[in-house]
C-alpha positions in Angstrom: 48.2 -32.4 -29.0 50.3 -34.0 -26.0 50.1 -31.0 -24.5 46.2 -31.3 -24.5 46.5 -34.4 -23.6 48.7 -33.9 -20.6 45.7 -31.1 -19.4 43.1 -33.5 -19.2 45.5 -36.3 -17.4 46.1 -33.6 -15.0 42.4 -32.8 -14.6 41.4 -36.1 -14.1 44.3 -36.5 -11.3 42.9 -33.7 -9.6 39.4 -34.7 -9.6 40.6 -38.1 -8.1 42.5 -36.5 -5.7 40.1 -34.4 -4.5 37.1 -37.0 -4.6 39.4 -39.0 -2.5 40.2 -36.4 0.1 36.5 -35.4 0.1 35.4 -39.5 0.8 38.2 -39.4 3.7 36.9 -36.5 5.4 33.4 -37.6 5.3 34.6 -40.7 6.4 36.4 -39.0 9.5 33.3 -36.6 10.1 31.0 -39.9 10.3 33.2 -41.7 12.7 33.3 -38.5 15.0 29.4 -38.3 14.9 29.0 -41.9 15.8 31.9 -41.5 18.8 
């Protein structure tokens, strides 16, 4: 069960990281377009 929990945790962290990276890129693109 612990391994299952770890897998879920890793997936969540990956999704969060991807979301943060995507948000950062989107913000950068928006500022580039504005300038």
